TORFIZA-116121 format. One record per residue (C-alpha): chain; x, y, z; residue in one letter. Coordinates in steps of 0.25 Angstrom, whole numbers. Each point is the difference from the previous one (the first is absolute). Layout:
% TORFIZA-116121
kette,xx,yy,zz,rest
A,X,Y,Z,A
...
//
This chain:
% TORFIZA-116121
kette,xx,yy,zz,rest
A,7,-270,293,M
A,13,5,3,V
A,5,13,-5,V
A,14,-1,-7,V
A,10,9,4,K
A,5,5,-13,Y
A,11,10,5,Y
A,14,-3,3,M
A,4,1,15,I
A,13,4,5,S
A,-3,1,14,K
A,-10,-7,9,I
A,-4,9,12,V
A,-8,-7,11,E
A,-6,8,11,F
A,-2,-8,13,Q
A,-5,9,11,K
A,1,14,5,I
A,-1,6,14,K
A,-4,14,4,V
A,1,8,13,R
A,-3,15,2,N
A,-2,1,-15,F
A,-11,10,-4,L
A,-13,-4,8,S
A,7,-13,5,Y
A,4,1,15,G
A,11,-6,8,D
A,-5,-14,0,D
A,6,-7,-13,P
A,-9,-4,-11,I
A,5,-11,-8,E
A,-6,-5,-14,V
A,5,-12,-7,E
A,-1,-1,-15,F
A,-7,-13,-3,K
A,-3,-5,-14,N
A,-14,2,-4,G
A,-10,11,2,I
A,-1,8,13,T
A,-10,11,2,F
A,4,12,9,I
A,-12,7,6,T
A,-3,7,13,G
A,-8,10,8,Y
A,3,14,6,N
A,-7,2,13,K
A,5,14,1,D
A,-8,4,-12,T
A,-10,-11,-1,D
A,4,-4,-14,S
A,9,-9,-8,H
A,9,11,-4,N
A,13,5,6,G
A,2,-14,7,V
A,14,-2,-5,G
A,-2,-11,-10,K
A,9,6,-11,T
A,10,4,10,S
A,2,-14,5,L
A,5,-5,-13,I
A,2,10,-11,V
A,5,12,8,E
A,9,-9,10,S
A,6,-8,-12,L
A,4,13,-8,S
A,6,6,13,F
A,7,-13,3,L
A,6,-1,-14,L
A,2,14,-4,F
A,0,9,12,G
A,-13,7,-5,E
A,-14,-3,1,T
A,-9,-4,-12,Y
A,-7,14,1,R
A,13,7,3,D
A,-5,4,14,I
A,9,10,8,N
A,10,-8,8,Q
A,-4,8,12,K
A,-14,-6,-1,L
A,4,-14,-2,I
A,3,-3,15,R
A,-13,-2,8,N
A,-3,14,5,K
A,-4,-6,14,D
A,12,-8,2,S
A,13,4,6,K
A,8,-12,-5,K
A,7,-4,-13,S
A,-8,-2,-12,C
A,5,-14,-5,I
A,-4,-8,-13,V
A,7,-14,-1,E
A,-1,-9,-13,G
A,4,-14,-3,W
A,1,-4,-15,L
A,8,-9,-9,K
A,7,5,-13,V
A,3,-13,-9,N
A,8,-8,10,D
A,3,11,10,D
A,-7,3,13,E
A,-1,14,3,L
A,-4,7,13,Y
A,-3,15,0,V
A,-2,10,12,V
A,-3,14,-2,R
A,-3,10,11,S
A,-2,14,3,L
A,4,7,13,N
A,10,-4,-1,P
A,2,-1,-15,G
A,6,-14,-3,K
A,1,-10,-11,L
A,5,-14,1,I
A,1,-10,-11,L
A,4,-14,3,T
A,3,-10,-11,V
A,0,-15,4,N
A,2,4,14,G
A,12,10,-3,D
A,-1,15,1,S
A,10,10,-5,D
A,-8,12,5,N
A,11,4,9,F
A,8,5,-11,T
A,-11,5,-9,K
A,-9,13,0,S
A,-15,0,-1,I
A,1,5,-15,P
A,10,-11,-3,E
A,-9,-11,7,T
A,-12,6,-8,N
A,8,-2,-13,K
A,4,-15,4,S
A,-15,-3,3,I
A,-5,5,-13,I
A,12,-7,-8,E
A,-3,-13,7,M
A,-15,0,-2,L
A,1,6,-14,G
A,-12,9,4,I
A,-1,15,0,S
A,-11,7,7,K
A,-6,2,-14,T
A,0,-15,-3,I
A,-6,-2,14,F
A,-11,10,-3,T
A,-3,-6,-14,N
A,2,-15,3,T
A,-4,-3,14,I
A,-10,10,4,V
A,-13,1,-9,M
A,-10,12,4,T
A,-12,7,-6,N
A,9,10,-6,R
A,6,-11,-9,D
A,-13,-3,-8,S
A,-12,8,4,M
A,-6,7,-13,A
A,13,-3,-7,F
A,-7,-1,-13,L
A,-7,14,3,N
A,14,7,1,Q
A,5,9,-11,K
A,8,-7,-11,K
A,13,6,5,E
A,-2,-5,14,V
A,-3,-14,-5,K
A,11,1,-9,T
A,10,4,11,K
A,-6,-11,9,F
A,1,-11,-10,V
A,14,4,-4,E
A,4,-1,15,G
A,-5,-14,1,I
A,6,-4,-13,L
A,13,6,5,G
A,0,10,-12,L
A,0,12,9,E
A,15,1,-3,A
A,-4,3,-15,F
A,-7,13,5,T
A,12,4,8,E
A,9,-5,-11,F
A,-9,9,-10,L
A,1,12,9,K
A,15,-2,0,L
A,1,-3,-15,A
A,-8,13,-2,K
A,9,8,8,E
A,13,-7,-6,E
A,-7,3,-14,Y
A,-2,14,4,K
A,14,2,5,I
A,5,-7,-13,A
A,-9,9,-9,E
A,5,12,8,D
A,14,-3,-2,N
A,-2,-4,-14,K
A,-7,13,-3,N
A,10,8,7,R
A,11,-6,-8,K
A,-8,1,-12,L
A,-1,15,3,F
A,15,1,2,E
A,2,-7,-14,V
A,-10,9,-7,T
A,7,12,7,Q
A,13,-5,-4,T
A,-4,-3,-14,Q
A,-5,15,-1,R
A,13,5,5,D
A,7,-9,-10,L
A,-8,5,-11,Q
A,1,14,4,S
A,15,-1,1,D
A,0,-7,-14,I
A,-8,12,-6,D
A,10,9,7,Y
A,11,-8,-6,Q
A,-6,0,-14,Q
A,-2,15,1,R
A,14,3,4,E
A,5,-9,-11,K
A,-8,7,-11,E
A,4,13,6,K
A,15,-4,-1,N
A,-2,-5,-14,E
A,-6,14,-4,R
A,11,7,7,N
A,10,-9,-8,I
A,-6,3,-13,L
A,-1,15,3,D
A,14,0,4,L
A,5,-8,-12,S
A,-8,9,-9,N
A,6,13,7,K
A,14,-6,-1,I
A,-2,-3,-15,Q
A,-5,14,-2,S
A,12,6,6,L
A,10,-9,-8,K
A,-7,4,-13,S
A,3,15,3,V
A,13,-2,7,Q
A,11,9,-4,P
A,13,-6,-7,V
A,10,-5,9,D
A,12,10,-3,N
A,10,-6,10,S
A,8,-7,-10,S
A,1,12,-9,R
A,4,9,12,I
A,10,-10,4,N
A,6,-1,-14,E
A,1,16,-1,L
A,6,0,14,I
A,10,-11,-4,A
A,3,8,-13,E
A,2,13,8,N
A,10,-8,9,E
A,7,-5,-12,L
A,1,14,-6,I
A,3,6,13,Q
A,12,-9,1,N
A,4,2,-14,S
A,0,16,3,L
A,8,-2,11,I
A,11,-7,-8,E
A,-2,10,-11,K
A,1,12,9,E
A,12,-6,6,D
A,6,-1,-14,K
A,-4,14,-3,I
A,7,5,13,R
A,12,-8,-3,R
A,0,5,-15,G
A,-1,14,5,N
A,11,-2,10,E
A,9,-5,-11,K
A,-5,11,-9,K
A,3,11,10,Y
A,14,-7,2,G
A,3,0,-15,M
A,-5,15,-1,E
A,9,4,11,A
A,11,-7,-6,D
A,-3,6,-14,K
A,-1,13,6,N
A,13,-1,7,E
A,7,-5,-13,K
A,-7,11,-7,Q
A,6,10,9,K
A,14,-5,-1,I
A,-2,-1,-15,L
A,-4,15,0,T
A,12,4,8,K
A,9,-8,-10,L
A,-6,8,-11,K
A,3,13,6,G
A,13,7,4,T
A,4,-7,13,L
A,12,4,9,A
A,1,-14,5,E
A,-4,-13,-4,C
A,-14,-3,6,P
A,4,-14,3,S
A,14,1,6,C
A,0,15,3,K
A,13,3,-7,R
A,2,11,-9,P
A,-2,-4,-14,F
A,13,4,-4,E
A,4,-12,7,E
A,-9,-10,-8,H
A,-1,-4,-14,N
A,-10,7,-8,R
A,-3,-14,-7,E
A,-3,-6,13,S
A,-11,10,2,I
A,-6,-2,-13,E
A,0,-15,2,N
A,-7,2,14,E
A,-10,10,-6,K
A,-3,-11,-11,K
A,-2,-11,11,V
A,-8,9,9,L
A,-9,4,-12,S
A,-2,-15,-3,E
A,-3,-3,14,E
A,-10,11,1,I
A,-6,-5,-13,T
A,-1,-14,6,T
A,-6,6,12,L
A,-10,8,-7,V
A,-5,-12,-8,E
A,0,-8,13,G
A,-9,10,6,I
A,-9,1,-12,S
A,-2,-15,1,R
A,-2,0,15,L
A,-11,11,-2,N
A,-7,-8,-11,N
A,0,-12,9,G
A,-4,8,12,I
A,-11,7,-8,N
A,-5,-14,-5,K
A,0,-6,14,V
A,-7,13,5,S
A,-10,-2,-11,N
A,-2,-14,5,D
A,-2,5,14,V
A,-10,10,-4,S
A,-8,-10,-8,S
A,1,-10,12,G
A,-5,11,10,K
A,-11,3,-9,K
A,-4,-15,-1,T
A,1,-1,15,I
A,-9,13,1,S
A,-10,-6,-10,E
A,0,-13,7,N
A,-3,7,13,N
A,-11,7,-5,R
A,-6,-13,-6,T
A,2,-7,13,V
A,-7,11,7,Q
A,-12,-1,-9,I
A,1,-15,1,L
A,0,0,15,N
A,-13,8,0,L
A,-6,-11,-8,E
A,7,-10,8,Q
A,-6,6,13,Q
A,-14,-2,-6,K
A,4,-15,-4,F
A,5,-2,14,V
A,-13,5,6,K
A,-8,-8,-9,S
A,8,-12,3,Q
A,-1,2,15,T
A,-15,1,-1,E
A,0,-13,-9,I
A,9,-7,9,E
A,-9,4,12,S
A,-12,-5,-7,L
A,6,-13,-4,E
A,5,-2,15,N
A,-15,2,4,E
A,-4,-9,-11,L
A,9,-11,5,I
A,-6,2,14,K
A,-14,-1,-6,L
A,4,-12,-8,Q
A,6,-7,13,N
A,-12,5,8,F
A,-5,-10,11,T
A,-15,2,3,N
A,-1,3,15,P
A,-13,-9,0,F
A,7,-13,-4,K
A,6,-3,13,E
A,-13,3,7,K
A,-8,-8,-10,I
A,9,-12,2,D
A,-2,1,15,E
A,-15,1,-1,T
A,0,-11,-10,Q
A,7,-9,10,K
A,-9,5,11,K
A,-12,-3,-9,L
A,5,-14,-3,T
A,1,-3,15,I
A,-14,6,3,L
A,-6,-8,-11,Q
A,6,-13,5,L
A,-5,4,14,E
A,-14,3,-6,E
A,0,-13,-7,K
A,3,-8,13,E
A,-10,8,8,L
A,-11,-2,-11,S
A,3,-15,0,N
A,-2,1,15,K
A,-13,8,-1,A
A,-5,-11,-11,R
A,4,-11,10,L
A,-7,8,12,A
A,-12,1,-9,N
A,0,-14,-4,L
A,1,-4,15,I
A,-11,10,3,K
A,-9,-6,-10,E
A,4,-14,4,G
A,-4,4,15,A
A,-13,7,-5,S
A,-14,-7,2,P
A,0,-4,-15,T
A,15,-5,1,G
A,7,-12,6,I
A,-10,0,12,K
A,-12,-2,-9,A
A,8,-12,-6,L
A,3,-6,14,L
A,-14,3,5,I
A,-6,-8,-12,K
A,8,-12,4,K
A,-4,1,15,I
A,-14,6,-1,I
A,-5,-14,-3,N
A,5,-5,13,S
A,-6,11,7,L
A,-13,-3,-7,N
A,1,-15,2,D
A,2,2,15,R
A,-12,10,1,I
A,-9,-9,-7,N
A,5,-12,7,H
A,-5,6,13,Y
A,-13,5,-6,L
A,-3,-14,-4,I
A,4,-5,14,R
A,-9,10,7,L
A,-12,-4,-9,N
A,0,14,-7,S
A,-8,1,-13,P
A,9,10,-6,F
A,14,1,-6,R
A,10,11,-1,V
A,11,2,-10,Y
A,10,11,-1,F
A,8,4,-12,D
A,14,5,-1,E
A,-5,14,3,F
A,-8,-5,13,F
A,-13,3,-7,E
A,-9,-11,6,E
A,-11,-7,-8,T
A,-11,-5,10,F
A,-9,-11,-5,K
A,-10,-11,5,S
A,3,-14,-2,V
A,-10,1,-11,N
A,8,10,-7,G
A,-9,12,3,E
A,7,13,3,D
A,-1,6,14,Y
A,7,11,8,S
A,4,-1,14,Y
A,-9,11,4,G
A,-12,-8,-4,S
A,3,-12,9,L
A,-7,-3,13,S
A,8,2,13,G
A,2,-15,2,G
A,4,-2,-15,E
A,10,12,1,A
A,6,-6,13,K
A,3,-13,-7,R
A,7,7,-11,V
A,7,9,10,D
A,5,-13,7,F
A,4,-7,-13,A
A,8,12,-4,M
A,6,1,14,L
A,5,-14,0,F
A,5,1,-14,A
A,8,13,4,F
A,5,-8,12,R
A,5,-11,-8,D
A,7,9,-10,I
A,6,8,11,R
A,6,-12,6,R
A,5,-4,-14,L
A,7,13,-1,Q
A,6,-1,14,S
A,5,-14,-1,N
A,-3,-2,14,V
A,-10,-10,5,H
A,-6,4,14,V
A,-9,-10,8,N
A,-8,12,5,L
A,-11,8,-6,T
A,-8,11,8,V
A,-14,4,-5,M
A,-4,13,7,D
A,-15,2,0,E
A,-2,-6,-14,L
A,-12,-8,4,F
A,-7,11,7,D
A,-9,5,-11,S
A,-9,-5,-12,A
A,4,-15,1,L
A,-11,-10,3,D
A,2,-13,7,G
A,2,-8,-13,S
A,10,11,-5,G
A,8,-1,13,M
A,0,-15,-1,Q
A,5,0,-14,A
A,11,9,4,I
A,4,-9,12,L
A,0,-12,-9,E
A,10,7,-9,V
A,9,3,12,L
A,-1,-14,5,K
A,6,-5,-12,E
A,13,5,5,N
A,1,-8,12,S
A,15,3,3,D
A,-4,15,2,E
A,-5,8,12,C
A,-12,9,-4,Y
A,-3,11,11,L
A,-13,6,-3,I
A,-3,13,8,V
A,-15,2,1,T
A,-11,8,7,H
A,-11,-10,-3,R
A,2,-9,11,A
A,-14,-6,-2,S
A,5,-6,-14,N
A,12,-6,6,V
A,-7,-10,8,E
A,-6,-6,-13,L
A,13,-5,-5,F
A,9,-11,5,D
A,13,9,2,C
A,9,4,12,N
A,-4,13,7,I
A,8,10,8,I
A,-10,8,8,D
A,5,13,6,L
A,-7,10,10,I
A,4,14,4,K
A,-3,6,13,E
A,5,12,7,N
A,9,3,-12,G
A,7,-14,1,I
A,-2,-11,-10,T
A,2,-15,4,R
A,-5,-13,-5,L
A,-14,-4,4,N
A,2,-14,5,N
//
């Protein structure tokens, strides 16, 4: 029966041979191993300790290949200890292999440290550093040290008492072979991202809450200021109304009327007083004229020596003329007296008018004084009312000092709420990713799809190894252990040989899955000390039959049990160590 390779291959790596010199326990004489298809046992004897341990079996293939390809040994031995301690010459490991259609030749040495990569006979190491050449080797092979460790080398550590391990150990291991360890790292990263997202969201939410409190506080302050302003407006309006209700009468018009009236009277008095003055002047002239005429008349009536007019003696005048003159003078005097009487009457009348006008002016002035006192009260009241009305206008046009702050805070809050919404969405997305990466998320769904393949491979090998038991893992890597008759068992209840068959079945299944994940087919598998305990001859024969099914692969089996090797028709590499140096035992 031929096992079907059910995994996709991107690279085919064929190891052809390896040669070591002054490497660990190997001396200056080169030791060369050709990788032949089929099964080859590597065994040996240590004369220095009289035992089968410490011969250098693992060093010949496992350590040397790891050093050749990656510059590090399988067990990460200190580089100072890699060169044979008794040799003064260079430690050199050479390897020949084929990757798809390319022929590769690799040489790595210590003291001096060199690395040469030749591809199809061409080398570009003259322009590349050792780290650059290391990278080229890994890229060409598609094999990292981890893949080398998990797909080429099979040791006791890979399988022994696997089913006795704690659940988290088994889970981690099975996740690793299924290529799901990335979910663990992804879950770790997802948790970190979720925590960061939650912290960012919570910080922003705190800012939003704080800003909302600030906004509400400002709104409360604004409302209190508004109510206070409305109360002040009402109080001020009432006060103004109260002042207006008791405000004195505005006498300014009456005062102005009286002042205007006094001005008119005063102007009239000036005219009348001027008229009296002119009347008196005229009267005084008429009285003087009358008096003068009266004097002449008096003289004419007496005995006069001369004429009062011409100063001539009377005897020279006519007596008749004197009488005529006396008559004329009397008439003129009479006319003057009458005129003076009329002037006096007119002057008295005008004087009465002046007295009456002055009295009116005096009364008006007293009234104006009284009205001015009342007007002062009115002006004072009016001034107070106007001041209050101006204050009222200011209150009515009052701009709340918190309005601008509220507008700014509202804008800030809007921005913060948008940011908080975005961060909340990120946190929800991060949580979904975290949940998806959790053991019960996407990983469980993937495991459900591929766990049957793992179970099929395990039970395929259990059948091939004639084991009476079957193992089934669920998506949480909890195993169910049953006999072919359906009876429940546990790994701890098996005998050593039965448990070993289970170990090998799982080991082979794990190897297949590992190779599936790497997408690299390697012609070489090294089994280090896997046959050295608890397996009887039939168990070993069953395992060897499984290995022989893959006739195009090379299986190198490192073993201490040299006596059992002779029972099987396989190639043998026999080593011997003496005086600290390992060589082939020809």
